[in-house]
C-alpha positions in Angstrom: 15.9 9.9 18.1 12.9 12.0 17.1 10.2 10.3 15.1 8.1 12.5 12.9 4.4 11.7 12.2 3.8 9.6 9.1 0.6 9.7 7.1 -1.2 6.4 6.4 -4.0 5.7 4.0 -6.1 3.7 6.5 -8.6 2.2 4.1 -5.9 0.8 1.9 -3.9 -0.5 4.8 -7.0 -2.2 6.2 -7.7 -3.9 2.9 -4.1 -5.0 2.6 -4.0 -6.4 6.2 -7.3 -8.2 5.8 -6.1 -10.1 2.7 -2.8 -10.9 4.4 -4.5 -12.1 7.6 -7.0 -14.3 5.8 -4.2 -15.9 3.8 -1.7 -16.5 6.5 -4.2 -17.3 9.3 -7.3 -18.8 7.8 -8.5 -20.4 11.0 -10.8 -17.9 12.7 -10.5 -19.2 16.2 -6.7 -19.2 16.1 -6.6 -15.7 14.5 -8.9 -14.2 17.1 -6.9 -15.7 19.9 -3.7 -14.3 18.6 -5.2 -10.9 18.0 -6.5 -10.7 21.5 -3.0 -11.1 22.8 -1.7 -8.5 20.4 -4.4 -6.1 21.6 -3.6 -6.7 25.3 0.1 -6.3 24.7 -0.4 -3.0 22.8 -2.6 -1.8 25.6 0.2 -2.4 28.1 3.1 -0.8 26.1 1.4 2.1 24.4 1.0 4.3 27.6 4.7 3.6 28.4 5.9 4.9 25.0 3.5 5.4 22.1 6.5 5.4 19.6 8.1 2.1 20.8 6.1 -0.4 18.7 5.1 -1.4 15.3 3.5 -4.4 13.6 4.4 -6.2 10.4 2.7 -9.1 8.7 4.8 -11.9 7.2 4.0 -15.1 5.4 3.1 -16.8 8.6 1.1 -14.0 10.2 1.7 -10.8 12.2 4.6 -10.1 14.5 5.0 -7.2 17.0 8.2 -5.2 17.2 9.2 -3.3 20.4 12.2 -1.0 19.8 13.9 -3.2 17.2 13.3 -6.7 18.8 10.5 -9.1 18.3 8.0 -9.3 21.2 5.3 -11.5 19.6 5.6 -13.7 16.6 2.7 -15.8 15.2 3.1 -19.1 13.3 0.1 -19.7 11.1 1.2 -23.1 9.9 1.4 -24.6 13.4 -1.1 -22.3 15.1 1.4 -21.1 17.7 2.5 -17.8 19.2 6.0 -17.0 20.5 6.7 -14.6 23.3 10.0 -13.0 24.2 10.4 -13.0 28.0 12.9 -12.6 30.8 12.7 -16.1 32.5 14.3 -14.8 35.7 11.1 -12.8 36.3 8.9 -15.9 36.4 8.0 -17.6 39.6 9.6 -21.1 39.9 6.3 -23.1 40.1 5.1 -21.2 37.0 8.3 -21.8 35.2 8.3 -25.5 35.9 4.8 -25.8 34.7 5.5 -23.9 31.5 8.5 -26.0 30.7 6.4 -29.1 30.9 3.6 -28.0 28.6 5.3 -25.5 26.2 8.3 -25.0 24.0 10.9 -22.9 25.9 14.0 -21.7 24.2 16.4 -20.2 26.7 19.0 -17.8 25.4 22.6 -18.8 26.4 23.6 -15.1 26.8 20.6 -14.6 29.1 19.4 -11.6 26.9 15.9 -13.0 26.5 14.1 -16.3 26.1 11.3 -17.5 23.9 8.2 -19.3 24.9 5.9 -20.8 22.3 2.3 -21.6 23.1 -0.4 -23.4 21.0 -3.3 -21.1 20.4 -6.1 -20.9 21.4 -5.7 -24.1 23.5 -3.1 -22.5 25.8 -4.3 -18.9 25.7 -5.2 -19.0 29.4 -1.6 -20.1 30.2 -0.4 -16.6 29.2 -1.3 -15.4 32.7 1.6 -17.5 34.1 4.1 -16.0 31.7 2.8 -12.5 31.7 5.1 -11.1 34.5 8.2 -12.4 32.5 6.7 -11.0 29.3 6.0 -7.6 31.0 9.5 -7.4 32.2 10.8 -7.8 28.7 8.4 -5.2 27.3 9.2 -2.6 30.0 12.8 -2.9 29.2 12.2 -2.4 25.4 9.7 0.4 25.8 12.4 2.8 26.9 13.4 3.2 23.2 11.6 4.5 20.2 11.0 2.1 17.2 13.7 2.1 14.6 12.7 4.3 11.6 13.1 1.4 9.2 10.2 -0.4 11.0 7.8 2.4 10.3 7.0 1.9 6.6 5.9 -1.8 7.1 3.6 -0.7 9.9 2.1 2.1 7.7 1.4 -0.5 4.9 0.3 -3.4 7.0 0.3 -2.9 10.8 -1.9 0.2 10.8 -4.4 -1.9 8.9 -4.1 -4.7 11.4 -4.9 -2.3 14.3 -8.0 -1.2 12.3 -8.8 -4.9 11.6 -8.7 -5.6 15.4 -11.1 -2.6 15.9 -13.5 -3.6 13.2 -13.7 -7.2 14.4 -14.7 -6.0 17.9 -11.6 -7.5 19.6 -10.7 -4.1 20.9 -12.7 -1.3 19.3 -10.6 1.6 20.6 -7.1 0.1 20.2 -4.6 3.0 19.5 -2.2 3.4 16.6 1.4 4.2 17.4 2.2 7.8 18.2 4.0 8.3 14.8 0.9 7.4 12.8 -1.2 10.2 11.3 -4.4 9.1 9.7 -5.4 10.9 6.5 -8.9 11.2 5.2 -9.6 11.7 1.5 -11.0 15.2 0.9 -14.6 14.9 -0.3 -16.5 17.3 -2.6 -19.4 18.8 -0.5 -21.7 18.0 -3.5 -20.9 14.3 -3.2 -23.7 12.7 -1.1 -22.0 9.4 -0.4 -24.0 6.2 0.1 -27.1 7.5 2.1 -30.1 6.6 0.0 -32.2 9.4 1.3 -29.5 11.9 0.3 -29.3 10.4 -3.1 -33.0 10.6 -3.7 -33.1 14.3 -2.4 -30.2 15.2 -4.6 -31.8 13.7 -7.7 -35.0 15.6 -6.8 -33.1 18.9 -6.7 -31.9 18.1 -10.3 -35.5 17.7 -11.3 -35.2 14.0 -11.7 -37.7 11.4 -10.4 -36.4 7.9 -9.9 -37.7 5.3 -7.5 -35.7 4.4 -4.4 -35.3 0.9 -5.8 -33.9 2.2 -9.2 -31.3 4.4 -7.4 -30.3 1.8 -4.9 -30.0 -1.0 -7.5 -27.8 1.1 -9.8 -25.5 2.2 -7.0 -25.2 -1.3 -5.7 -24.4 -2.6 -9.1 -21.6 -0.1 -9.5 -20.2 -0.9 -6.1 -20.4 -4.7 -6.8 -19.2 -5.0 -10.4 -18.0 -1.6 -11.6 -19.6 -2.4 -15.0 -23.4 -2.0 -15.4 -25.6 -2.4 -18.5 -28.8 -0.4 -18.5 -31.3 -1.8 -21.0 -34.7 -0.5 -22.1 -36.5 1.6 -24.7 -35.5 5.2 -25.4 -36.8 7.9 -23.0 -36.7 5.8 -19.8 -34.0 7.9 -18.2 -31.0 5.5 -18.5 -28.6 8.2 -19.5 -30.0 10.7 -17.0 -29.5 8.2 -14.2 -25.8 7.8 -15.1 -25.3 11.6 -15.6 -26.9 12.3 -12.2 -24.5 9.9 -10.4 -21.6 11.5 -12.3 -22.5 15.0 -11.1 -22.5 13.8 -7.5 -18.9 12.4 -7.7 -16.0 14.5 -6.3 -14.2 16.2 -9.1 -10.4 16.5 -9.4 -9.0 20.0 -9.1 -5.4 19.0 -9.8 -3.7 16.2 -11.7 -0.5 14.6 -10.4 2.0 14.3 -13.2 5.6 12.8 -13.1 7.9 14.7 -15.5 8.8 12.8 -18.7 12.6 13.3 -18.3 12.8 10.9 -15.4 13.4 7.1 -15.5 10.2 5.2 -14.5 10.7 1.4 -13.8 8.0 -1.0 -12.7 9.4 -3.1 -9.8 9.7 -6.8 -10.5 10.1 -9.6 -7.9 13.7 -10.2 -8.9 14.6 -6.6 -8.1 13.7 -7.1 -4.4 15.2 -10.6 -4.3 18.6 -9.8 -5.9 18.8 -6.1 -5.0 19.4 -4.9 -8.6 17.5 -2.8 -11.1 17.8 -3.2 -14.9 17.5 0.2 -16.6 15.9 -0.1 -20.0 18.1 0.9 -22.9 15.3 3.3 -24.0 16.1 5.4 -20.9 19.8 5.9 -21.6 18.9 9.1 -23.5 18.7 10.7 -20.0 22.4 9.9 -19.2 25.6 8.5 -20.7 26.1 4.9 -19.5 29.5 3.3 -18.9 31.2 1.7 -21.8 30.2 -1.9 -22.7 31.6 -4.3 -20.1 32.6 -1.5 -17.7 31.2 -0.4 -14.4 31.3 2.8 -12.4 30.5 3.8 -8.8 27.4 6.1 -8.5 25.9 7.8 -5.5 22.3 6.8 -4.8 20.3 9.4 -2.8 17.1 8.3 -1.2 14.9 9.7 1.5 17.5 11.5 3.6 20.2 8.9 3.1 22.8 8.0 0.4 24.9 5.0 -0.6 27.7 4.2 -3.1 26.5 1.6 -5.5 27.6 0.1 -8.8 26.3 0.8 -12.3 27.4 -1.7 -14.9 26.9 -2.0 -18.7 26.5 -5.6 -19.8 26.8 -6.4 -23.5 26.9 -9.8 -25.1 26.1 -11.2 -28.5 22.4 -11.2 -28.0 21.8 -8.8 -25.1 22.7 -5.3 -24.0 21.5 -3.7 -20.8 22.4 -1.4 -17.9 22.2 -2.8 -14.3 22.2 -0.8 -11.1 23.3 -2.8 -8.0 21.8 -1.9 -4.7 23.7 -2.5 -1.5 23.8 -1.5 2.2 21.3 1.1 3.2 20.0 1.5 -0.4 19.1 -2.2 -0.5 17.3 -2.1 2.8 15.4 1.1 1.9 14.3 -0.3 -1.5 13.0 -3.6 -0.1 11.1 -1.9 2.7 9.5 0.8 0.5 8.7 -1.0 -2.8 6.5 -4.0 -3.6 6.2 -5.7 -7.0 4.3 -3.6 -9.5 5.2 -0.3 -7.7 6.9 2.3 -9.8 10.4 3.4 -8.8 11.7 6.7 -10.2 15.4 7.4 -11.0 16.6 10.9 -11.6 20.1 10.9 -13.1 22.6 13.2 -11.4 25.2 14.6 -13.8 28.5 16.4 -13.4 29.8 19.4 -15.3 30.7 17.1 -18.3 27.2 15.6 -18.3 28.5 12.2 -17.1 26.3 10.4 -14.6 27.6 10.4 -11.1 24.5 9.2 -9.3 20.8 8.8 -9.1 18.0 10.1 -6.9 15.6 7.3 -6.0 12.1 7.7 -4.9 8.4 7.0 -5.5 6.2 8.8 -8.0 4.9 11.0 -5.3 8.4 12.2 -4.5 8.8 13.7 -8.0 5.2 14.4 -8.9 3.9 17.9 -9.7 0.4 19.1 -9.3 -1.1 20.6 -12.4 -4.4 22.4 -12.2 -7.2 20.7 -14.1 -8.9 23.0 -16.6 -12.2 21.4 -17.3 -14.1 24.4 -18.8 -17.2 23.2 -17.0 -16.8 19.6 -18.1 -15.7 17.3 -15.2 -12.5 15.5 -15.8 -13.3 12.2 -14.3 -16.3 11.1 -16.3 -16.9 10.7 -20.0 -20.0 10.1 -22.1 -19.5 8.6 -25.5 -22.0 7.6 -28.2 -21.5 4.1 -29.6 -22.3 3.8 -33.3 -24.0 0.7 -34.7 -21.5 0.6 -37.7 -18.4 0.1 -35.5 -16.7 -3.1 -36.6 -13.7 -3.2 -34.3 -12.1 -1.4 -31.3 -10.4 1.5 -33.3 -13.2 4.0 -32.5 -12.8 3.3 -28.8 -9.1 2.6 -28.3 -7.5 4.2 -31.4 -5.0 2.6 -33.8 -1.4 2.8 -35.0 -1.0 4.4 -38.4 1.8 2.8 -40.4 2.0 5.8 -42.8 2.8 8.5 -40.2 4.2 6.0 -37.7 2.0 7.4 -34.9 -0.6 6.0 -32.6 -3.9 7.9 -33.0 -5.6 8.0 -29.6 -9.2 8.6 -28.7 -11.0 10.4 -25.9 -12.0 7.1 -24.3 -8.4 5.8 -24.3 -7.1 9.1 -22.8 -9.8 8.8 -20.1 -8.8 5.2 -19.3 -5.1 6.4 -19.0 -6.1 9.2 -16.6 -8.1 6.7 -14.5 -5.1 4.3 -14.4 -2.7 7.0 -13.4 -5.1 8.2 -10.7 -5.3 4.6 -9.4 -1.5 4.2 -9.4 -1.2 7.5 -7.5 -3.8 6.3 -5.0 -5.8 9.4 -5.4 -9.1 7.6 -4.5 -10.8 9.6 -7.2 -13.7 7.7 -8.8 -14.2 7.7 -12.6 -17.3 7.0 -14.6 -17.6 6.4 -18.4 -20.9 5.9 -20.1 -21.2 4.3 -23.6 -24.5 5.3 -25.0 -26.3 3.6 -27.9 
């Protein structure tokens, strides 16, 4: 099996892993003890096969997979750590000692056994089980990790490796061989967070602000994201915001998903029950089965496909279309989508325009890049004058006109929509709006 490199957004993965670790393993001493073992294990197996391992983080903490088997499994509730080992590789005195002080579950088929230690109290005892643990690891490192274990590592495990680095447990711990780190391209005019660079850039614009004013404004933006600048006219409040806006990286393309595709926000029940309700508003893209009937459709996803059922439910007070996921489609969906993600369905029609299947994917799989034509006006910031005679939000957010049955939008609302789409697409492109009065 050949594993291709997979790109990971490391800052997002680190943020995700940090939240999961603090929630599942709130005790600092226990968490650090467990991560030391994870780091030592990875250091052992990585040179043998850099593609044999992955990490996932469950409700009770992280677990390490080697090939497709668990090697380490943490238990945040009981502050324990379970090792898979070959007991026959353990010296008899060490085995007798371990059986007295730890929970040992011996497999009847003699495939592997489990030893659970309390951490950090029994961390030093690991030396006694390490030969049996290494024997198990060496056996599993002959094989590459299963491909279905890669997406969870990209979302969580890559962040945990970075978490281990950042917390000085092992500052050079490697990522698996299949992980490719991507860095967000940065506009060369964007000066980042260095205060001296900011001051120098402002000076080149002909502006003179104190270091304290620049640092305070930037810190406020980073902390809250919403800043009120008050003072009399002519103090430079607007110029300060404009200067920051000019230093931000500007988008050159906009990622757009075609309107003729079905876009559905993932709900928790979809993952739990392996089914997707298709809104009736989307049936304009295909002809559904007759009420009360079902058909088999072919779902295509990634490089795989699966036959699934599409059924039309109609009762006295409800009418909806439901797509049932099974087999490989169910596994792929659960591993690749979280609640609030957007799943895209592209209907596949036959010569008679009847639906025979759907292509499933994420927004990025169907998105198209459209060049941004700004005409000299950057696309990711907006300056808007606020009038004192405004009585409601219509001037900012628009309104629905009952006469022409249309919603009349505003420049501010369109800016917010662009920023929201950019966030959903994980473009990491900052946006700045300034309301001036």
